C-alpha positions, 0 to 999 in steps of 0.5 A: 500500500502506498500513500496518495500522490498528494501526500507524497508530493508534500513529503519533504515538509510532512515527514522531514525527519523520516525517509518516505520509503520507511513510512508504512501507511498501515503501521504508521497511520496515526503518525501520518494522520497527525502530520498531515493534519498539522502540516499539510495543505488542503489538498493533502488533507482531502487526500488523507480523508479519502485514503483512510476514510471518515471512520479512521479519522473519527478513531484518530480524534477519539484516541490519545494520538490526537494529542500529537496535534495542536489544540487549534489544529484539532479544533479546526479539523474536527469542525471541518469534518463535522466531528463535533461542535467546536466552541469558538471561545474557551469555557469560563473557569468559574462554576455556578456554585463558585462564591465568585460567580456573579449572579 
């Protein structure tokens, strides 16, 4: 199994620390998904989604491997792929039961 041409075209920037011939799309799937989501272009991300499928991307975001991707990148792609509603602003650290909660 070989990575799609769209991902191989960007291999220098995506996998700068590995040789492409050593990258196995099955064994290294989580690593590849994380790299393409974090550093890839729209072209390579679309190719990634077609190559691995929606189910595999959902599994990636539900796993601990998603921590390899920055929080901003996770929020962007979760929203893009419709995986969950992503809040635009951080939640308040105050709780309703907090004595400092105005109300």
